[in-house]
Structure formats: structure tokens, C-alpha cells
N, C-alpha and C positions, 0 to 999 in steps of 0.2 A: 494437526491440520497443516497442509503444505502452503507455501507462499502464495501460489495462484488461487488456492481455495480460500485463504484468508482475504485476499484482495476481492474476490467475487462475493464473499460473504459480507464484508464491510460495505461494499458498493450496494448490495441489495438492502442492507440495513438502512443506509442513509437515503436511498431512493424511496423507501417506504416510510421512513421516519420523518424526513423533512416536509413532505406535503401534509402529513398528519399534524406535525408541529405547527406549521403555518396556519392550517385550518383551526387548530385549537387556540392559537394565539389570537386569531381574528374573533373567535367566539368569546374568549376571555376579555378582549378589549371592548367588545360590544356589551358584555355583562358589566364591565367596569363603568362604562358611560351611563348605562341604565341605573346602576346602583348609586352613582353620584347624584343623578337626578332625584332618585328616591330619598337620599339623605337630605338634600336641599329642600325637597318638598315636605319632608317630615319636620325639618327646622321651621319652615313657614307656618305649618299648622300648629306647632308648639308656640310660635310667636302669637298667633291669633288667640290661643287658649290663655296665654300669659296676660293679654289685655283685659281678660274678664276678672281676674283676681290679683294680678301682680305678685304672685307668691313664688314664682320660679326664679331661682338664683342664677340660672344659666344666662339670663339676658340683662342688658342694660337699657334703661328707659330714658328717652329724651323727648322734649316737646319742641316742635318746629312750626314755623308759619305755614299756613295752607298754601299750596301751590298746585295749580291744575296739571302741571307737567309730571307731578309725582303720582304715579298710579298706585291705588290702594291694593293691599293684599297681593303684593308681588315682591319677590326677593331680588334685592339689588346688591351688587358688590360695592362696598364703601371702604374708606381707609381704615375703619375699625374692624372690618371683617365682612359680615353679611348684615343687611338691615332691610326692614320693611315698614310701610306706613299704614296707620289705621286712623279712623276718625276718633277725635277726642269727644268724650261725652259732654253734651250741652254746650258745645262750642264749634262753630263753623269756621273760626279764624285760625285754629291751630290743628296740628296733626301729631299723633303719637308716633315717635320713631323708635322702633324696637330693634336693638342691636345684638347680634350674636358674635361675640369676640372671635378674632382670627385664631388665637391660640387654642381655643376650645374646638373650633372646626378642624384645625390641623391635627389635634389629638384623635378626633373621630376618624378623620381620613387616614391617619397612620395606622390605627387599629384595623381598618378595612383593608389597607394595602398589605399588611402582614398576613391577614387571613387569605386574601386572594393569592399572595405569593406562595404560601404553604400549599394551597389547593393546586396552583400551577405546577409546583414541583411533583406532587402526587400524580397529576395528569400526565406530565411529560415522562415520568418514570414508567407509568403503565404503558404509554405509547411506545417507549423504548423496548420494553419487554415484549410487546406485541410484534415490534419490528424484528427483534432477534428471532422470535418464533417463526415469523413469516419467512425470513431469510434462510433459516435452518431447513425448513421443510421444502422451500422452493429450490434450494441447491442440492437437496438429497438425491434426486434422480441423476443430476450431473456428477456428483461425487461417486455414485455407484457405477455410472458409465465409465468414468475415468479410472476407477479401480479395476474394472473389467478389462479396460484397454491396456493398462500397465501390466496386469497379470498376463494378458494375451501376448504382449511384446516380450515379456520375460520368458514365457514358454517357447515362443518362436525362436528367440535368440539361443535359449538353452538347448533346444532341439538342433539348432545349427552347429552347436559346439561339437557334438559327437561326430558328424560327418567331416567337419573341418579338421578335427584331430586325426581322423582316419586318413584323410587326404595327405596331411603332413607326414604321417608315419610311412605311408606307401610311397610318397615322393622321395623320401630318404632311402627307401629300399631300391627304388629305381635308379638313384644316383650311383649306387654300387655297380650297376650294370653299364652305366654310361652317363656322363654329365652333359645334359642338353639344356639349351636356353628355355625350351618349353617347360621343362621340369621346374626351373627357377620361377617362372611366371605362375605356375600352379601353386607353388609354395607361398608366393607373395599374396595371391588371391585368398588362399586358405588362412594366412595370417591376418588379412584384413577382416575376414569373417570372425576370426577368433577375437580380434580387437573389439568388435561390437559386443561380444559376450562379456569380455572383461570390463567394459564400460558399465554394462547393466549390473554387474556384480556389486558395484559401489553405490547403486541407487538406494538399496535397503540396508547397507552396512552402517552400523551404529558407531563403533569405536575403531580408531586406527592407532596402532602402536608406532612410536617413533624411536626405534632402537637399532637402526642400521646406519653405518657410515658408508656413504657412497661418493664416488668421484664424479663430479659434474661433467668433466670432459669425456669420460668413458660413456656415460649415459647419453649425452648429446651425440657423440660419434656413432654409437650403435643405432640410434634412431635415424640419423642422416643416412647411414649405410643402407637401411631398408627403404627409406623414402626416395632415395636417389634412383633406385631400381623401379619403383612405382611411378615416379614422375621424372623421367629422364631429361625432359626439356628444362627443368627448374635448375637454376644455378645456386648452389649453397655457398655462402661466404661466412667464414668463422673468424671470430676474434675472441678466443677463449683463454682465460687465465685460470688454470685448473685449481680447484679448491674442493674440500670435502665438507659434507653436511650430514648431520645426524637426523635421519628422517625415516619414513617408510618407503623402501625402494620401489615396491609395486605401485603404490599410490603416486609417488613422484614420477615414475615412468608414464603413468596414465596421463598426468598433467602435460608433460612434454610431448607425448604422442599425439594428444588431441590438438595442442597448440601448433605443433609443427605440421601436422596433417592438414589443418585448416589453412595454414600459410601456403601450403602447396596446392590444395584443392581449389581455393578461391583466388589463386594467383593468375596472372596473365601468361600468355604463351611466351616462353623464354624469359619468364620472370625471375626475380632474385629474392632469396630469403637470406637475411643477415641474422646471424646469431652472435650476440655479445654476452660474455660471462666474466665477471670479476667482482670482487668485494661483496660476496653474498648477493649478487644481483644478476639476473638473466634478462636480456632484452631480445625479443624476436620481432624483426621487422620484415614486412613483405611489400612487394610492388603490385599488390592485387587490386581487386575491384572495390575494396573498402566496405565499411559497414554504415548503413543508413541510420540505425537507431542503436547507438552503443549502450544506452541505458537499459536495453531489454535483452542483450545477448546472453545474460546469465539466467534468464527465465527458461524453465523447462518447456520444451516443444516449440520455443520461438525460433523461427528461421526466416531468412529473407529471400531464399531461393527454394526451388523444388527439391534440391538435393539434401540428403541427410535426414536424420530423425529429429534434430533439434534438441538433443540431450547432451551433446559433447561438452559445451561450455558450462552448462549447469552442473555437470559432474566435476569439471575443472574447478569451479567456484566452491563447490562443496568440499573437495579435497584440499584446496588451498586453505579454507577455514579450519579444516581438521589438522593440517600440518603447520598452522600459524604462518602462512605465506600471504603476503600482501600482493594482490594482483590488480593491475590497472590497464585499461585499454584506451588507446587513442586511434582515431581512424578518419580518413578523408576519402570521399567517394572518388573512384578512378585513380587514386594516388597510392593507397595502401593502408596497412594497419600495423600498429606497433603495440606489442604486449610486454609489460614489464612485471617481472616477479622479484620481490624482495624477500629473501629467505631469512 
């Protein structure tokens, strides 16, 4: 299950579970209150039966003076626990005070709380299972639609790869007849289409081998050479201390290609792209429009403008994780964005 699917699934689970849990809690609380009343009422009736034969060892008996304020056959809270008053036989001057000790009441209450707690756990577990089932089936159509959409995008980009390759081959043949600026533009456009295809290749790729030593300076310079032709108004500034890293060359080029392309694509007119590289660290800074929500840029299909597919940075994050590269992004609206790679 993909990240956005997990997020939607868990959101659906909690949106369904929380109202049910609240409703179940209210019902259990009402049951608790009613049961307490039943327990106390049962104690009162046992007290009355006790006054007939005085044979029950649950209670303590006392005799008190008659008082009109003391209502008969009513349960009171007293310092000893619970007590009730009854008429004494052949005497109007005294009342029988029957006491149910606090420790005995606490024992009954504790047994009841344990039972209701166990019952509550079972109820909440059943509700959670129902919530998971509801979320799974409610998200099933969305998952199928996204699956079809992803396959559709892959098929479209895959179909674009064949004509783009053909364009590149034919443009090279045309160069032999004459080197024109128009041919170079055709090549750059074909490479841009090919880049989309290469990005989508990594969406479903499982494992990436890191067995190639590459020069950071060479990779960066090769990317800048192409981008300078695509974005002639962008000024590239380099501060590169060349070093080698053992990684996957194709995957690493995808990372730099996406980051540098974004730095150019979302930059201002006559904007600047700074590239710093030293001590196994690469920093790419631009003077572009900035990012509103940095926390979402790695989510697939997330984009803040109408341009692009919203998959570039999600692929970058996936490749960085696979190559053990730590990536962080800082951005300010209308000031620019800074991306740091720690290799």
C-alpha cells in the first residue's frame, strides 16, 4: 500500500471509528450509571430483609434515636459506607440503622468495573474491525482508479519513448548534413520527453545497485550543459570541489536532473541557480517562486502549479532513500528554494 493510500485508509478508519467509539462510550456510561443504581437498590432490599432475621453477615446493625429528618427505607451515604433506617419493633423512640461497610461496596464495585472494562475492550475491538472493513471497501474504488491512472500514465510515457528515440536518431543523422540551431532544439525537446520516461521507470523499480564510482563535477556539468540550452535566461553559478561517490549512476543522475530542472523551471526570469558541492554534500539554491508547503513536496502527484505531473520530487525522495542520501528542502515564497543532499 502506497503512502497516500495508507493516509487515506487510516483517515477513513478513524473517521468511522471515532464517532462509533464516542457513541459506544456514551452507551457504556449510561449502562454504568444504571447498573450502579441497581447495585445500590439491591443493597437496600437486602438491608430490609436483614431486619427480619438479622442473619446476614454483610451488614452492621446499630440503634439510633428516632428523627423525623431520617427517611425510612432510603439509602444514605455515611462515613461507614452505605446505611438505611428502619423502624424498631415495639419502639417508637428508636430506629434501626443498617450499615453496609464501604470496603464491601468497593469490592462489588471493583468486580463490576472489571466486567464492564472487559466488555468495553471487546466492543471497541469489534468497532475497530468494522472500521477497517469499512475503510478497505470504501477506498477500493479509489485504489482501482489510481491503479488504472498509473498504468495509463506509464503506457502513455512508454509510447512516447519510441518516437522520442526516433527523433534523436534522425536529428543526429541531420547533423551530418549540416549543424543547425533548430536541430539542437529538436534534440533537447526529445531529451525532455525521454526524461519523463526515465522518471517513470523508477516508480515500480524495487532494488537499486550501488556499484559505480562517479565524479560529482562531471555529472553536474553535464546536466548544466543541457539545461543551459533549455533555459538560456537562467544564470548558473558553480562552487564545486570535485569528489567521487560509489552509487548508481543512472539513479543519481535522475536525482540531479529533477532537482536542477525544478530550479530552472520554477525560477524567475533571469534567475540564478547556485550549485555547491564539497565534503560529500551538494546544495542547489535558486531565486525562484518558492514552495508553499514544503512538507508535501515528496508526496506523489502533489504540485502547487498547473505545470508538471507531480511525480518528480516523489521519485527523488524514493531514489535518495534507496541510495542512502539524506535530502532536505528549505524554501521561502518569492525568495527561492534550497535543496541539500548529504551523500
